[in-house]
C-alpha positions as CSV (number, residue, x, y, z in Angstrom):
1,X,-68.2,-51.5,-15.6
2,X,-67.7,-55.2,-16.8
3,X,-64.0,-54.9,-15.9
4,X,-64.8,-53.4,-12.3
5,X,-67.0,-56.3,-11.6
6,X,-64.6,-58.8,-13.2
7,X,-62.7,-61.1,-10.5
8,X,-59.6,-60.7,-12.7
9,X,-59.7,-56.8,-12.4
10,X,-56.2,-56.4,-10.8
11,X,-54.7,-59.0,-13.3
12,X,-56.1,-56.9,-16.0
13,X,-54.6,-53.7,-14.7
14,X,-51.2,-55.1,-14.4
15,X,-51.5,-56.5,-18.1
16,X,-52.7,-53.1,-19.2
17,X,-49.3,-51.8,-17.5
18,X,-47.4,-54.2,-19.5
19,X,-48.9,-53.2,-22.9
20,X,-48.2,-49.6,-22.1
21,X,-44.6,-50.4,-21.9
22,X,-43.7,-51.5,-18.1
23,X,-41.4,-54.4,-18.3
24,X,-40.8,-56.6,-14.8
25,X,-42.1,-54.1,-12.5
26,X,-45.9,-54.8,-12.6
27,X,-46.0,-55.3,-8.5
28,X,-44.5,-51.6,-8.4
29,X,-47.0,-50.4,-11.2
30,X,-50.1,-52.2,-9.3
31,X,-49.1,-50.9,-6.1
32,X,-48.9,-47.2,-7.5
33,X,-52.4,-47.7,-9.1
34,X,-53.6,-48.5,-5.8
35,X,-52.1,-45.8,-4.1
36,X,-53.9,-43.3,-6.7
37,X,-57.3,-45.3,-6.1
38,X,-56.8,-44.4,-2.3
39,X,-57.4,-41.0,-2.8
40,X,-61.0,-41.9,-2.2
41,X,-60.4,-42.8,1.4
42,X,-60.4,-40.7,4.8
43,X,-56.6,-41.4,5.1
44,X,-54.9,-42.3,1.5
45,X,-51.7,-43.8,1.0
46,X,-48.6,-42.0,0.1
47,X,-45.4,-43.5,-1.7
48,X,-41.8,-42.5,-2.2
49,X,-40.2,-44.7,-5.2
50,X,-36.6,-45.2,-4.6
51,X,-34.2,-46.0,-7.3
52,X,-30.9,-44.9,-8.9
53,X,-30.8,-42.9,-12.1
54,X,-31.9,-44.5,-15.2
55,X,-33.7,-47.7,-12.9
56,X,-37.2,-46.7,-14.4
57,X,-38.6,-45.2,-11.3
58,X,-40.1,-42.0,-13.0
59,X,-41.4,-44.0,-15.9
60,X,-43.3,-46.7,-13.8
61,X,-44.7,-43.6,-12.1
62,X,-45.5,-41.6,-15.2
63,X,-47.3,-44.6,-16.7
64,X,-49.3,-45.2,-13.7
65,X,-50.6,-41.7,-13.4
66,X,-51.5,-41.7,-16.9
67,X,-54.4,-43.9,-16.1
68,X,-56.0,-41.4,-14.0
69,X,-58.4,-38.6,-15.4
70,X,-57.0,-35.0,-15.3
71,X,-59.7,-33.9,-12.7
72,X,-58.5,-36.7,-10.4
73,X,-55.0,-35.9,-10.1
74,X,-52.4,-32.8,-9.9
75,X,-49.0,-33.1,-11.8
76,X,-46.2,-31.2,-10.5
77,X,-42.5,-31.8,-11.1
78,X,-41.8,-29.5,-8.6
79,X,-43.9,-27.9,-5.2
80,X,-42.5,-24.9,-3.8
81,X,-43.0,-24.5,0.2
82,X,-46.2,-22.4,-0.1
83,X,-47.8,-23.9,-3.1
84,X,-50.3,-25.9,-1.5
85,X,-51.7,-23.2,0.3
86,X,-52.6,-21.0,-2.6
87,X,-54.2,-23.5,-5.1
88,X,-58.1,-22.9,-5.8
89,X,-60.1,-24.1,-3.0
90,X,-61.0,-27.8,-3.4
91,X,-58.2,-28.4,-5.5
92,X,-56.6,-31.0,-3.5
93,X,-59.9,-32.9,-2.1
94,X,-59.5,-36.5,-2.8
95,X,-56.5,-36.0,-5.5
96,X,-53.8,-37.8,-6.5
97,X,-50.7,-35.7,-6.2
98,X,-47.6,-36.8,-8.2
99,X,-44.6,-34.9,-7.7
100,X,-41.3,-35.0,-9.6
101,X,-37.8,-36.1,-8.2
102,X,-37.2,-35.2,-4.8
103,X,-34.4,-32.8,-4.1
104,X,-31.1,-34.1,-3.2
105,X,-30.6,-31.2,-0.9
106,X,-30.9,-32.8,2.8
107,X,-30.4,-29.7,5.0
108,X,-32.8,-28.4,7.5
109,X,-34.1,-25.9,4.8
110,X,-34.8,-28.6,2.2
111,X,-36.7,-30.3,5.0
112,X,-39.0,-27.4,5.6
113,X,-39.8,-27.2,2.2
114,X,-41.8,-30.4,2.6
115,X,-43.5,-29.3,5.9
116,X,-46.8,-28.4,4.3
117,X,-46.8,-31.6,2.6
118,X,-46.4,-33.7,5.9
119,X,-49.1,-31.7,7.4
120,X,-51.5,-32.4,4.4
121,X,-50.5,-36.1,4.6
122,X,-51.2,-36.5,8.3
123,X,-54.0,-34.4,8.9
124,X,-55.5,-34.2,5.4
125,X,-55.4,-30.4,5.5
126,X,-53.2,-27.4,5.8
127,X,-53.7,-24.0,7.3
128,X,-51.6,-20.8,8.1
129,X,-52.3,-17.3,9.0
130,X,-51.0,-14.6,6.9
131,X,-50.6,-10.9,7.4
132,X,-51.7,-8.7,4.7
133,X,-51.3,-5.1,4.1
134,X,-54.6,-2.9,3.8
135,X,-55.7,0.3,3.3
136,X,-54.3,3.5,5.3
137,X,-51.4,1.5,6.2
138,X,-53.3,-1.2,8.3
139,X,-52.4,-4.8,8.3
140,X,-55.0,-7.4,8.7
141,X,-54.7,-11.4,9.0
142,X,-55.9,-14.1,6.9
143,X,-56.5,-17.6,7.7
144,X,-55.7,-19.6,4.6
145,X,-57.2,-23.3,4.7
146,X,-56.6,-26.0,1.9
147,X,-58.7,-29.2,2.5
148,X,-57.4,-32.6,1.3
149,X,-57.0,-35.7,1.8
150,X,-54.7,-36.5,-0.9
151,X,-52.8,-39.8,-2.2
152,X,-49.2,-38.8,-3.1
153,X,-46.3,-40.3,-5.3
154,X,-42.8,-39.0,-5.7
155,X,-39.4,-40.4,-6.8
156,X,-36.0,-40.0,-5.5
157,X,-32.5,-41.4,-6.1
158,X,-31.6,-40.8,-2.6
159,X,-31.1,-43.9,-0.4
160,X,-32.0,-42.1,2.7
161,X,-35.5,-40.1,2.8
162,X,-35.7,-37.3,5.6
163,X,-37.3,-39.4,8.5
164,X,-40.3,-37.3,8.9
165,X,-41.3,-37.7,5.3
166,X,-40.3,-41.4,5.0
167,X,-42.8,-42.2,8.3
168,X,-45.8,-41.0,6.3
169,X,-44.9,-42.9,3.0
170,X,-44.7,-46.2,1.6
171,X,-40.9,-46.8,0.7
172,X,-41.1,-48.8,-2.8
173,X,-37.8,-49.6,-4.9
174,X,-37.2,-50.3,-8.2
175,X,-35.5,-53.7,-9.7
176,X,-31.9,-52.9,-10.4
177,X,-30.7,-56.3,-11.0
178,X,-28.8,-57.1,-14.0
179,X,-31.5,-59.5,-15.3
180,X,-34.2,-56.8,-15.2
181,X,-31.7,-54.6,-17.2
182,X,-31.7,-57.4,-19.8
183,X,-35.4,-57.3,-19.9
184,X,-35.9,-53.7,-20.5
185,X,-33.4,-53.7,-23.3
186,X,-34.9,-56.6,-24.8
187,X,-38.0,-54.9,-24.8
188,X,-36.7,-51.7,-26.2
189,X,-35.1,-53.4,-29.1
190,X,-38.3,-55.3,-29.9
191,X,-40.1,-51.8,-30.0
192,X,-37.5,-50.0,-32.2
193,X,-37.7,-53.2,-34.7
194,X,-41.5,-52.4,-35.1
195,X,-42.9,-55.5,-32.9
196,X,-44.6,-52.9,-30.6
197,X,-47.0,-55.3,-28.9
198,X,-50.0,-52.7,-28.4
199,X,-50.6,-49.9,-31.2
200,X,-53.7,-48.5,-29.7
201,X,-52.5,-47.5,-26.1
202,X,-55.0,-44.6,-26.0
203,X,-57.8,-46.8,-25.8
204,X,-56.2,-48.5,-22.7
205,X,-55.7,-45.0,-21.2
206,X,-59.4,-44.0,-21.8
207,X,-60.8,-47.2,-20.4
208,X,-59.1,-46.6,-17.1
209,X,-60.4,-43.3,-17.0
210,X,-63.8,-44.4,-17.4
211,X,-63.2,-46.9,-14.5
212,X,-61.8,-44.4,-12.2
213,X,-65.0,-42.2,-12.9
214,X,-67.1,-45.0,-12.2
215,X,-65.5,-45.3,-8.8
216,X,-67.1,-43.3,-5.7
217,X,-65.8,-42.3,-2.3
218,X,-66.5,-45.1,0.0
219,X,-65.9,-45.8,3.8
220,X,-64.3,-49.2,4.1
221,X,-64.2,-51.4,7.3
222,X,-61.7,-54.3,7.7
223,X,-63.4,-56.9,9.7
224,X,-60.4,-58.9,10.7
225,X,-58.3,-55.9,11.5
226,X,-58.3,-56.7,15.2
227,X,-57.0,-60.4,14.3
228,X,-54.3,-58.6,12.0
229,X,-53.4,-56.1,15.0
230,X,-52.6,-59.1,17.5
231,X,-50.4,-61.0,14.8
232,X,-48.5,-57.8,13.4
233,X,-45.0,-57.7,14.3
234,X,-44.4,-55.4,17.2
235,X,-40.4,-55.8,17.9
236,X,-39.5,-52.5,16.1
237,X,-41.0,-49.0,16.4
238,X,-41.4,-48.9,12.7
239,X,-44.4,-51.2,13.0
240,X,-46.3,-48.3,14.0
241,X,-46.3,-46.9,10.9
242,X,-46.3,-50.3,8.9
243,X,-49.6,-51.2,10.5
244,X,-51.7,-48.3,9.2
245,X,-49.9,-48.8,5.7
246,X,-51.0,-52.2,5.6
247,X,-54.5,-51.4,6.5
248,X,-54.8,-48.7,3.9
249,X,-53.8,-50.9,1.0
250,X,-56.4,-53.3,2.2
251,X,-58.9,-50.6,2.0
252,X,-57.7,-49.3,-1.3
253,X,-58.0,-52.9,-2.8
254,X,-61.6,-53.0,-1.5
255,X,-62.3,-49.5,-3.1
256,X,-61.2,-50.5,-6.4
257,X,-63.3,-53.7,-5.8
258,X,-66.4,-52.0,-4.5
259,X,-68.9,-53.2,-7.2
260,X,-67.6,-56.9,-6.0
261,X,-67.8,-56.3,-2.4
262,X,-70.8,-56.5,0.2
263,X,-72.0,-53.3,2.3
264,X,-73.1,-53.5,5.7
265,X,-76.1,-51.9,7.3
266,X,-74.2,-48.4,7.3
267,X,-73.6,-48.9,3.5
268,X,-69.8,-49.2,4.1
269,X,-67.7,-51.5,1.8
270,X,-66.5,-54.6,3.7
271,X,-63.1,-55.7,3.0
272,X,-62.6,-59.3,2.1
273,X,-59.6,-62.0,2.5
274,X,-59.1,-61.3,-1.0
275,X,-58.1,-57.7,-0.3
276,X,-56.0,-59.0,2.3
277,X,-54.3,-61.1,-0.1
278,X,-53.7,-58.2,-2.5
279,X,-52.2,-56.1,0.3
280,X,-49.9,-58.7,1.4
281,X,-48.7,-59.5,-2.3
282,X,-47.9,-55.7,-2.9
283,X,-46.5,-54.8,0.3
284,X,-44.6,-58.0,1.6
285,X,-41.1,-56.8,0.2
286,X,-41.2,-53.0,1.0
287,X,-43.0,-53.6,4.6
288,X,-40.5,-56.5,4.9
289,X,-37.6,-53.9,4.5
290,X,-38.8,-51.3,6.8
291,X,-39.3,-53.8,9.6
292,X,-35.5,-54.9,9.2
293,X,-36.4,-58.5,7.9
294,X,-36.0,-58.4,4.3
295,X,-33.5,-57.4,1.9
296,X,-34.6,-55.7,-1.4
297,X,-34.3,-58.0,-4.7
298,X,-31.3,-55.7,-5.9
299,X,-29.3,-55.8,-2.6
300,X,-30.2,-59.5,-2.3
301,X,-28.8,-60.0,-5.7
302,X,-25.5,-57.9,-4.9
303,X,-25.1,-60.0,-1.7
304,X,-25.4,-63.4,-3.6
305,X,-22.8,-62.0,-6.2
306,X,-20.3,-61.1,-3.4
307,X,-20.9,-64.5,-1.6
308,X,-20.3,-66.4,-5.0
309,X,-17.1,-64.2,-5.8
310,X,-15.6,-63.0,-2.4
311,X,-16.7,-65.5,0.0
312,X,-13.5,-64.9,2.4
313,X,-11.6,-62.5,0.4
314,X,-11.6,-58.8,0.8
315,X,-12.9,-56.8,-2.4
316,X,-13.4,-53.0,-2.9
317,X,-16.5,-51.0,-4.3
318,X,-15.3,-51.6,-7.8
319,X,-14.9,-55.0,-7.4
320,X,-18.5,-55.3,-6.0
321,X,-19.7,-53.4,-9.0
322,X,-18.2,-55.8,-11.2
323,X,-19.4,-58.9,-9.4
324,X,-23.0,-57.4,-9.7
325,X,-22.6,-57.1,-13.8
326,X,-20.8,-53.9,-13.7
327,X,-23.9,-52.1,-11.8
328,X,-23.9,-48.5,-11.3
329,X,-21.3,-47.7,-8.5
330,X,-23.7,-45.5,-6.8
331,X,-26.4,-48.4,-6.5
332,X,-23.7,-50.7,-5.4
333,X,-22.3,-48.2,-2.8
334,X,-26.1,-47.9,-1.4
335,X,-26.3,-51.4,-1.4
336,X,-23.1,-52.1,0.4
337,X,-24.5,-49.6,3.1
338,X,-27.6,-51.4,3.6
339,X,-25.8,-54.5,4.0
340,X,-23.4,-53.0,6.6
341,X,-26.4,-51.8,8.6
342,X,-27.5,-55.5,8.7
343,X,-24.0,-56.6,9.6
344,X,-23.8,-58.9,6.5
345,X,-20.6,-56.9,5.4
346,X,-18.3,-54.8,7.1
347,X,-16.1,-51.9,5.9
348,X,-12.3,-53.0,6.6
349,X,-10.7,-49.8,5.1
350,X,-12.6,-46.5,4.4
351,X,-12.5,-44.7,1.1
352,X,-9.2,-42.5,1.0
353,X,-8.1,-40.2,-1.6
354,X,-7.9,-42.3,-4.8
355,X,-8.0,-45.7,-2.6
356,X,-11.4,-47.2,-2.8
357,X,-13.2,-48.5,0.4
358,X,-12.5,-52.2,1.3
359,X,-14.9,-54.6,2.3
360,X,-15.7,-58.2,3.6
361,X,-18.4,-60.6,4.2
362,X,-19.2,-61.4,7.6
363,X,-20.4,-64.9,9.0
364,X,-23.7,-63.5,9.5
365,X,-24.3,-63.4,5.7
366,X,-24.0,-67.1,5.3
367,X,-26.3,-68.1,8.3
368,X,-29.9,-68.9,8.1
369,X,-32.0,-66.1,6.6
370,X,-34.3,-63.9,9.0
371,X,-37.5,-66.0,10.2
372,X,-40.5,-64.8,8.1
373,X,-41.1,-61.8,6.4
374,X,-44.4,-61.0,8.1
375,X,-46.0,-63.3,11.1
376,X,-49.6,-62.7,9.7
377,X,-52.3,-64.9,9.5
378,X,-52.8,-67.2,6.1
379,X,-55.3,-66.4,3.8
380,X,-57.2,-69.4,4.8
381,X,-57.2,-68.1,8.6
382,X,-58.6,-64.5,7.6
383,X,-61.5,-66.1,5.5
384,X,-62.4,-68.5,8.5
385,X,-62.3,-65.7,10.9
386,X,-64.5,-63.5,8.7
387,X,-67.0,-66.4,8.0
388,X,-67.1,-66.9,12.0
389,X,-67.7,-63.2,12.7
390,X,-70.2,-63.1,10.0
391,X,-72.2,-65.8,11.6
């Protein structure tokens, strides 16, 4: 309870993640922690963590999931199309569901597998009518209903996720820059040499289990939501899903800090400017990418390497991999595709047989960076707005 009332609560959570082995991905770790905490909300958050093989996406997700008690979560490495319907009633109500790696099969059949999950994320429950055989050759129809809502996390190495699923989830990414790889290798070397920083990791996990059990389902109001709506970007249709995600993250932060927040006359937790600041810090990059204004750290690093080595020359995918510290070819290929979509590189010759694709950087890549990631109020503006409306 002292931790729940501490103004350093989120910093302590991030440090606990580092002590449990998270290296350099503390923003991602904290984001997943708040996704799990959002299970208390009427409309919890859902996230898909994207990254190439060995990028650490599964490890960060697993560590974050360990900090939630068994009764608050459902861990499933694979979910069949009918699985959600036939769990015991109440098994999914305000639970964190952590799935495994998303199937690489992108066919219509594979998309149909996640239909029940999409329904659960959208409406907070799933239902179906099932015909069952009865006595004397008769059949009867039974209504199967499973109530949520759920917070949800899965991982994927796919660079493109089925749009109907992506629309319902935050799209988070791992840091695949060479310097991040160097940090991880150094940490692994320290652990192997007996320099593990924390010997009693079980106590950290138990502390968070106790913390999560002390939290209660609450209704959260965001008194400055209308001002945010007026200032939120609206040029792209993706803003329609980005804005609710942003508000949900504010509410998740207020839920975590519920013992530090005031309540209104209806006993609803009132989100503060601090909760806005948390959401902005955690979602600035992922929402910036989804709104088309910002490159991920890994893709930005790739572009900088190409600008340095091939400012005017043509280059192959293999050349790009070498320029980026011999990064995974698949990661580089995905990065080049993202840069091509932003018209920062262009494919001169397609891949054909043994000959790799040939690329070149466009003049746009050397132009000014896109204006602001978010045209949102400053923290001071939110504080002043909240103070004025309270008065």
